[in-house]
C-alpha positions as CSV (number, residue, x, y, z in Angstrom):
1,X,-6.7,-20.5,-63.2
2,X,-8.8,-22.0,-60.4
3,X,-9.2,-20.1,-57.1
4,X,-7.7,-21.6,-53.9
5,X,-10.4,-23.0,-51.5
6,X,-10.2,-20.8,-48.3
7,X,-11.4,-23.7,-46.2
8,X,-8.6,-25.9,-47.6
9,X,-6.0,-23.2,-46.7
10,X,-7.4,-23.1,-43.1
11,X,-7.4,-26.9,-42.9
12,X,-3.8,-27.0,-44.1
13,X,-2.6,-24.6,-41.5
14,X,-4.5,-26.3,-38.7
15,X,-3.1,-29.7,-39.8
16,X,0.4,-28.3,-39.7
17,X,0.0,-26.7,-36.3
18,X,-1.6,-29.9,-35.0
19,X,1.4,-32.0,-36.1
20,X,3.8,-29.5,-34.5
21,X,1.8,-29.5,-31.3
22,X,2.2,-33.2,-31.0
23,X,5.9,-32.6,-30.7
24,X,5.7,-30.6,-27.5
25,X,7.7,-32.4,-24.9
26,X,5.6,-33.1,-21.8
27,X,8.6,-33.7,-19.6
28,X,9.9,-30.2,-20.6
29,X,6.5,-28.8,-19.6
30,X,6.7,-30.5,-16.2
31,X,10.3,-29.3,-15.7
32,X,9.5,-25.7,-16.6
33,X,6.5,-25.7,-14.3
34,X,8.8,-27.0,-11.5
35,X,11.3,-24.3,-12.2
36,X,8.6,-21.6,-12.0
37,X,7.2,-23.1,-8.8
38,X,10.6,-22.9,-7.2
39,X,10.8,-19.2,-8.1
40,X,7.4,-18.7,-6.4
41,X,8.6,-20.5,-3.3
42,X,11.7,-18.5,-3.1
43,X,10.0,-15.2,-3.8
44,X,12.0,-14.7,-7.0
45,X,11.0,-13.1,-10.3
46,X,10.4,-14.4,-13.8
47,X,11.5,-12.0,-16.5
48,X,10.1,-12.3,-20.0
49,X,11.5,-10.9,-23.2
50,X,10.9,-11.2,-26.9
51,X,12.1,-10.0,-30.3
52,X,10.4,-7.1,-32.0
53,X,8.0,-9.6,-33.5
54,X,7.3,-11.4,-30.2
55,X,7.3,-8.6,-27.7
56,X,3.5,-9.0,-27.3
57,X,4.0,-12.7,-26.4
58,X,6.4,-11.7,-23.7
59,X,4.0,-9.2,-22.3
60,X,1.1,-11.8,-22.4
61,X,3.4,-14.3,-20.7
62,X,4.1,-12.0,-17.8
63,X,0.4,-11.5,-17.3
64,X,-0.2,-15.2,-17.4
65,X,2.4,-15.8,-14.8
66,X,1.2,-13.2,-12.4
67,X,-2.6,-13.6,-12.9
68,X,-3.0,-17.0,-14.5
69,X,-1.1,-18.7,-11.7
70,X,-3.0,-16.9,-8.9
71,X,-5.0,-19.4,-6.9
72,X,-8.0,-18.3,-4.9
73,X,-7.0,-14.7,-4.6
74,X,-3.4,-15.4,-3.7
75,X,-1.0,-13.7,-6.0
76,X,0.8,-15.7,-8.7
77,X,4.4,-15.4,-9.6
78,X,6.3,-12.1,-9.6
79,X,6.7,-11.5,-13.3
80,X,8.3,-8.6,-15.2
81,X,8.2,-8.1,-18.9
82,X,11.4,-6.6,-20.3
83,X,9.7,-6.0,-23.7
84,X,11.6,-6.3,-27.0
85,X,15.3,-6.8,-27.1
86,X,17.7,-5.1,-26.9
87,X,16.9,-5.0,-23.2
88,X,18.9,-5.1,-20.1
89,X,18.3,-7.2,-17.0
90,X,17.6,-5.2,-13.9
91,X,20.5,-4.9,-11.5
92,X,18.5,-6.9,-8.9
93,X,18.1,-9.9,-11.1
94,X,20.2,-12.9,-10.1
95,X,20.2,-16.5,-8.7
96,X,16.7,-17.6,-7.9
97,X,15.2,-15.7,-10.9
98,X,14.3,-17.0,-14.4
99,X,14.4,-15.5,-17.8
100,X,11.8,-16.8,-20.3
101,X,12.5,-15.7,-23.9
102,X,10.1,-15.9,-26.9
103,X,11.3,-15.9,-30.5
104,X,14.8,-15.6,-31.8
105,X,17.3,-12.9,-32.8
106,X,20.9,-12.0,-31.9
107,X,19.9,-9.5,-29.2
108,X,17.7,-12.1,-27.5
109,X,20.5,-14.6,-27.6
110,X,22.8,-12.0,-26.0
111,X,20.3,-11.3,-23.2
112,X,19.9,-15.0,-22.4
113,X,23.7,-15.3,-22.2
114,X,23.9,-12.3,-19.8
115,X,21.1,-13.9,-17.7
116,X,23.0,-17.1,-17.4
117,X,26.1,-15.3,-16.4
118,X,24.2,-13.5,-13.7
119,X,23.0,-16.8,-12.2
120,X,19.4,-16.9,-13.7
121,X,17.9,-20.0,-15.2
122,X,16.8,-19.6,-18.7
123,X,13.8,-21.0,-20.7
124,X,13.6,-20.5,-24.4
125,X,10.5,-20.8,-26.6
126,X,11.8,-20.6,-30.1
127,X,11.9,-22.2,-33.6
128,X,14.2,-22.4,-36.7
129,X,16.7,-19.6,-36.5
130,X,16.8,-19.8,-32.8
131,X,19.1,-22.9,-32.5
132,X,21.9,-21.0,-30.7
133,X,19.4,-19.6,-28.2
134,X,17.8,-23.1,-27.6
135,X,21.2,-24.7,-27.2
136,X,22.3,-22.4,-24.5
137,X,19.0,-22.4,-22.5
138,X,18.5,-24.5,-19.4
139,X,15.1,-25.6,-20.7
140,X,13.9,-25.2,-24.3
141,X,10.7,-25.6,-26.4
142,X,11.9,-25.8,-30.0
143,X,9.4,-25.7,-32.8
144,X,10.7,-27.3,-36.0
145,X,9.3,-24.6,-38.3
146,X,10.5,-21.4,-39.9
147,X,6.9,-20.0,-40.1
148,X,6.7,-17.2,-37.5
149,X,3.0,-17.7,-36.9
150,X,3.3,-21.5,-36.5
151,X,6.2,-21.0,-34.0
152,X,4.3,-18.4,-32.1
153,X,1.2,-20.6,-31.8
154,X,3.0,-23.7,-30.7
155,X,5.2,-21.8,-28.2
156,X,2.2,-20.3,-26.6
157,X,0.4,-23.6,-26.4
158,X,3.5,-25.0,-24.6
159,X,3.7,-22.0,-22.4
160,X,0.1,-22.2,-21.3
161,X,0.5,-25.9,-20.6
162,X,3.3,-24.8,-18.2
163,X,1.0,-22.2,-16.6
164,X,-1.8,-24.8,-16.1
165,X,0.7,-27.2,-14.5
166,X,2.0,-24.4,-12.2
167,X,-1.5,-23.5,-11.2
168,X,-2.5,-27.0,-10.3
169,X,0.8,-27.5,-8.4
170,X,0.3,-24.4,-6.4
171,X,-3.1,-25.7,-5.2
172,X,-1.1,-28.3,-3.3
173,X,1.6,-25.9,-2.1
174,X,-1.0,-23.8,-0.3
175,X,0.7,-23.6,3.1
176,X,-0.8,-21.1,5.6
177,X,-3.1,-18.4,4.3
178,X,-3.6,-15.6,6.9
179,X,-6.9,-13.7,6.7
180,X,-6.1,-11.8,9.9
181,X,-3.4,-12.6,12.5
182,X,-4.1,-13.9,16.0
183,X,-2.9,-10.7,17.7
184,X,-3.7,-10.3,21.3
185,X,-4.5,-13.9,22.0
186,X,-3.0,-16.1,24.7
187,X,-4.1,-19.5,23.8
188,X,-4.6,-22.1,26.5
189,X,-7.1,-24.5,24.8
190,X,-7.6,-25.8,21.3
191,X,-10.9,-27.2,20.1
192,X,-10.9,-29.6,17.1
193,X,-13.8,-30.8,15.0
194,X,-13.4,-34.5,14.1
195,X,-14.8,-35.5,10.7
196,X,-13.0,-33.8,7.8
197,X,-10.7,-31.9,10.2
198,X,-8.8,-34.9,11.7
199,X,-10.6,-38.0,10.4
200,X,-11.2,-39.1,6.9
201,X,-13.2,-42.2,7.8
202,X,-16.4,-40.6,6.8
203,X,-15.1,-38.9,3.7
204,X,-17.9,-38.7,1.1
205,X,-20.7,-38.5,3.6
206,X,-22.4,-35.7,1.6
207,X,-22.7,-38.1,-1.3
208,X,-24.8,-40.3,1.0
209,X,-26.9,-37.6,2.7
210,X,-27.7,-35.3,-0.2
211,X,-29.1,-38.0,-2.6
212,X,-31.1,-39.6,0.2
213,X,-32.6,-36.3,1.3
214,X,-33.5,-35.5,-2.3
215,X,-35.3,-38.9,-2.5
216,X,-37.4,-37.9,0.5
217,X,-38.0,-34.3,-0.5
218,X,-39.2,-35.1,-4.1
219,X,-42.0,-37.2,-2.6
220,X,-43.7,-34.1,-1.2
221,X,-46.6,-32.8,-3.4
222,X,-45.2,-29.4,-3.9
223,X,-41.9,-30.8,-5.2
224,X,-43.6,-31.7,-8.5
225,X,-43.3,-28.0,-9.4
226,X,-39.5,-28.1,-9.0
227,X,-36.8,-29.6,-11.2
228,X,-34.4,-32.2,-9.9
229,X,-31.6,-29.6,-10.0
230,X,-33.7,-27.2,-7.9
231,X,-34.4,-29.9,-5.3
232,X,-30.7,-30.8,-5.1
233,X,-29.7,-27.2,-4.8
234,X,-32.1,-26.7,-1.9
235,X,-30.8,-29.8,-0.1
236,X,-27.2,-29.0,-0.7
237,X,-27.6,-25.5,0.7
238,X,-29.1,-26.5,4.0
239,X,-26.8,-29.6,4.4
240,X,-23.7,-27.4,3.9
241,X,-25.0,-24.6,6.1
242,X,-25.6,-26.9,9.0
243,X,-22.3,-28.9,8.6
244,X,-20.7,-28.9,12.0
245,X,-23.9,-29.2,14.0
246,X,-25.3,-32.6,15.0
247,X,-26.7,-34.7,12.1
248,X,-30.2,-34.3,13.6
249,X,-30.2,-30.6,12.6
250,X,-29.9,-31.5,8.9
251,X,-32.7,-34.1,9.4
252,X,-34.9,-31.4,11.0
253,X,-34.2,-29.1,8.1
254,X,-35.3,-31.9,5.7
255,X,-38.6,-32.3,7.6
256,X,-39.2,-28.5,7.4
257,X,-38.6,-28.5,3.6
258,X,-41.0,-31.4,3.2
259,X,-43.7,-29.5,5.2
260,X,-43.1,-26.4,3.1
261,X,-44.1,-28.5,0.0
262,X,-47.3,-29.9,1.6
263,X,-45.8,-33.2,2.7
264,X,-46.0,-35.0,6.0
265,X,-42.5,-35.7,7.2
266,X,-41.3,-38.6,9.3
267,X,-39.8,-37.9,12.7
268,X,-36.3,-36.4,12.1
269,X,-34.8,-39.2,14.1
270,X,-36.1,-41.7,11.5
271,X,-34.3,-39.8,8.7
272,X,-31.2,-39.8,10.9
273,X,-31.4,-43.5,11.4
274,X,-31.7,-44.3,7.7
275,X,-28.9,-41.9,6.8
276,X,-26.6,-43.5,9.4
277,X,-27.5,-46.9,8.1
278,X,-26.5,-45.9,4.6
279,X,-23.3,-44.2,5.7
280,X,-22.2,-47.1,7.9
281,X,-22.7,-49.4,4.9
282,X,-20.3,-47.2,2.9
283,X,-17.6,-46.9,5.5
284,X,-17.9,-50.4,6.9
285,X,-14.7,-51.6,5.2
286,X,-12.7,-48.6,6.5
287,X,-13.7,-49.2,10.1
288,X,-13.1,-52.9,9.9
289,X,-9.8,-52.4,8.2
290,X,-8.7,-50.1,11.0
291,X,-9.9,-52.5,13.6
292,X,-8.1,-55.5,12.0
293,X,-4.9,-53.5,11.4
294,X,-5.1,-54.0,7.6
295,X,-5.5,-50.2,7.2
296,X,-2.8,-47.8,8.5
297,X,-4.6,-45.1,10.5
298,X,-2.3,-42.5,8.9
299,X,-4.1,-43.1,5.6
300,X,-7.4,-42.0,7.1
301,X,-6.2,-39.0,8.9
302,X,-5.7,-35.5,7.5
303,X,-2.0,-35.2,6.8
304,X,0.1,-34.1,9.8
305,X,-2.7,-34.6,12.4
306,X,-0.6,-36.4,14.9
307,X,2.3,-34.1,14.4
308,X,0.2,-31.0,15.1
309,X,-1.6,-32.4,18.1
310,X,1.7,-33.4,19.8
311,X,3.3,-30.1,19.0
312,X,0.3,-28.2,20.6
313,X,0.6,-30.4,23.7
314,X,4.3,-29.8,23.9
315,X,3.5,-26.1,24.0
316,X,1.2,-26.5,26.9
317,X,-2.1,-26.2,25.0
318,X,-4.9,-28.6,26.2
319,X,-6.9,-30.3,23.5
320,X,-10.6,-30.9,23.1
321,X,-12.5,-32.6,20.3
322,X,-16.2,-31.9,19.6
323,X,-18.2,-33.5,16.8
324,X,-21.7,-33.5,15.4
325,X,-21.4,-37.3,15.1
326,X,-23.0,-39.4,17.8
327,X,-20.7,-39.6,20.8
328,X,-20.3,-43.4,20.9
329,X,-19.3,-43.5,17.3
330,X,-16.9,-40.5,17.4
331,X,-15.1,-41.9,20.4
332,X,-14.9,-45.3,18.8
333,X,-13.5,-43.9,15.5
334,X,-11.1,-41.6,17.5
335,X,-9.7,-44.7,19.2
336,X,-9.4,-46.6,15.9
337,X,-7.3,-43.7,14.6
338,X,-5.2,-43.3,17.8
339,X,-6.6,-39.9,18.5
340,X,-7.6,-40.8,22.1
341,X,-4.0,-40.6,23.2
342,X,-4.0,-36.9,22.5
343,X,-7.5,-36.0,23.7
344,X,-8.0,-38.5,26.5
345,X,-11.6,-38.2,27.7
346,X,-12.0,-34.8,26.1
347,X,-13.9,-36.2,23.1
348,X,-17.5,-35.1,22.8
349,X,-20.2,-36.0,20.3
350,X,-23.9,-35.7,19.9
351,X,-26.2,-37.2,22.6
352,X,-29.9,-37.9,22.1
353,X,-30.8,-36.1,25.3
354,X,-29.3,-33.0,23.9
355,X,-30.6,-33.6,20.4
356,X,-31.3,-29.9,19.6
357,X,-28.3,-28.4,21.5
358,X,-25.1,-27.8,19.6
359,X,-22.4,-30.1,20.9
360,X,-19.7,-27.6,20.0
361,X,-21.4,-24.7,21.7
362,X,-21.9,-26.8,24.9
363,X,-18.3,-27.8,24.9
364,X,-17.2,-24.2,24.4
365,X,-19.4,-23.0,27.2
366,X,-18.1,-25.7,29.5
367,X,-14.5,-24.9,28.6
368,X,-14.9,-21.2,29.3
369,X,-16.9,-21.7,32.5
370,X,-14.8,-24.5,34.2
371,X,-11.5,-22.8,33.4
372,X,-12.5,-19.2,33.9
373,X,-11.4,-18.4,30.4
374,X,-12.0,-15.5,28.1
375,X,-12.9,-16.3,24.5
376,X,-9.6,-14.9,23.3
377,X,-7.8,-17.9,25.0
378,X,-9.6,-20.4,22.7
379,X,-8.1,-21.6,19.4
380,X,-10.1,-23.9,17.1
381,X,-9.6,-26.0,14.0
382,X,-12.5,-27.1,11.9
383,X,-14.0,-27.6,8.4
384,X,-17.6,-26.7,9.1
385,X,-19.3,-23.3,8.9
386,X,-20.8,-23.7,12.4
387,X,-17.7,-24.2,14.4
388,X,-15.8,-21.4,12.6
389,X,-18.7,-18.9,13.2
390,X,-19.1,-20.0,16.8
391,X,-15.5,-19.5,17.8
392,X,-15.2,-16.2,15.8
393,X,-18.3,-14.9,17.6
394,X,-16.9,-15.3,21.1
395,X,-13.6,-13.7,20.2
396,X,-11.6,-16.9,19.7
397,X,-9.3,-17.6,16.7
398,X,-10.8,-20.1,14.2
399,X,-8.5,-21.8,11.7
400,X,-10.2,-23.3,8.7
401,X,-9.0,-26.8,7.7
402,X,-10.1,-26.7,4.0
403,X,-8.8,-30.1,3.1
404,X,-9.7,-31.7,-0.3
405,X,-10.8,-34.9,1.4
406,X,-11.1,-36.9,-1.8
407,X,-7.5,-36.3,-2.8
408,X,-6.3,-36.1,0.8
409,X,-4.2,-33.1,0.0
410,X,-4.5,-29.5,-1.2
411,X,-7.3,-27.0,-0.8
412,X,-11.0,-27.6,-1.4
413,X,-11.8,-24.2,-3.1
414,X,-15.5,-24.3,-2.1
415,X,-14.8,-25.1,1.5
416,X,-12.3,-22.3,1.7
417,X,-14.7,-19.8,0.4
418,X,-17.4,-20.8,2.8
419,X,-15.1,-20.9,5.9
420,X,-13.5,-17.6,5.2
421,X,-17.0,-16.2,4.9
422,X,-17.9,-17.7,8.4
423,X,-15.0,-15.8,10.0
424,X,-11.9,-17.9,9.7
425,X,-8.7,-16.2,10.7
426,X,-6.5,-18.5,8.7
427,X,-6.8,-21.3,6.2
428,X,-4.7,-24.4,5.9
429,X,-5.0,-27.5,3.7
430,X,-3.8,-29.9,6.4
431,X,-1.3,-30.1,9.3
432,X,1.8,-31.1,7.4
433,X,3.6,-27.9,8.4
434,X,2.8,-28.4,12.1
435,X,5.7,-26.5,13.5
436,X,5.0,-23.5,11.2
437,X,1.3,-23.5,12.2
438,X,2.1,-23.6,15.9
439,X,4.8,-20.9,15.6
440,X,2.2,-18.7,13.8
441,X,-0.4,-19.4,16.5
442,X,2.0,-18.5,19.3
443,X,3.5,-15.6,17.2
444,X,7.0,-16.9,17.5
């Protein structure tokens, strides 16, 4: 009698599971994710339960909902594992909550029926033997197998597909994250950064500056001892750290790094001119499209920009814009986007005669001096380390606009981390919820 090949047995099981996995309904995954997100929005609870055999799955599912759905330190869903049936729903459970069941037995079917009667939505992850449970559930993942291990494997794959979908959805449901509230502030002025905070015309500028600076830095004699990755890491670090200041600061930092490596740098203004030339080549079509009317300005603005600016004005808050971009260009691009109607002449950019003075710091000083203001009366919105740190340092309230510029929605996780570290009091993905943002600022 020949022995069974262990590898063949493993292949057989994997082939069977693979075939069953192909039967997972993607629309059911999306629907279940939407249901769980609605629970998150409503502050409800997802209860999980299993049979004696699948109680461990139910416990793991609760952990995945609470921890696996957490985004950037924000808590995930409220999830409570009821363990193995027979189990009773808590008295507080009701409409707005969900019961997710794993496996199949009579007690689990009875629990699901009780949940439905109490107003909960139900999601069943089950296989052969759980037909009655699947039939009565609002959403179901049914595995056409009577093998408990196969059913468990496929159900958990489906469940984790739901979790992944929930997590990605919550990134775009960020809303307003409060690091610390604006207590004790009486805001009279709001200072806005321009590029990346309001305007998306220059989205992708880092992909122009960083490779160009790497090209220049690698020419220095000492750069021969560094890998391309090390050069890129160095450039990325100083470019990011100086974001928010005038472009010339990043060019000056490049010159310093070239000197450190034994090279003879060009004048920083030469680096700036070449960078601007390359950038303008990239964004030429955007600017011309706005000028000709072929591009709707809304498509190149952070979502809700106009709504927020108007709401602030309606509440008596004067608006200023300060950018590290050269003043003629920032004023031109602000006009192309229709931003000048909110700021009027209060749009400031870099000037060659103040090449080494921070535009934003100059504007802040002018605001405070001319209006006899205390720093606590200043509110700011920005996506750069510099402006967040500046306003925080003088006692103002900086709000980080951590927009994912490429997707034009949701949170850029790296931006958020840096801006919170710079002293941001709150983080938003955009201005879509303008009234909520203003109500929060004014503590209504």
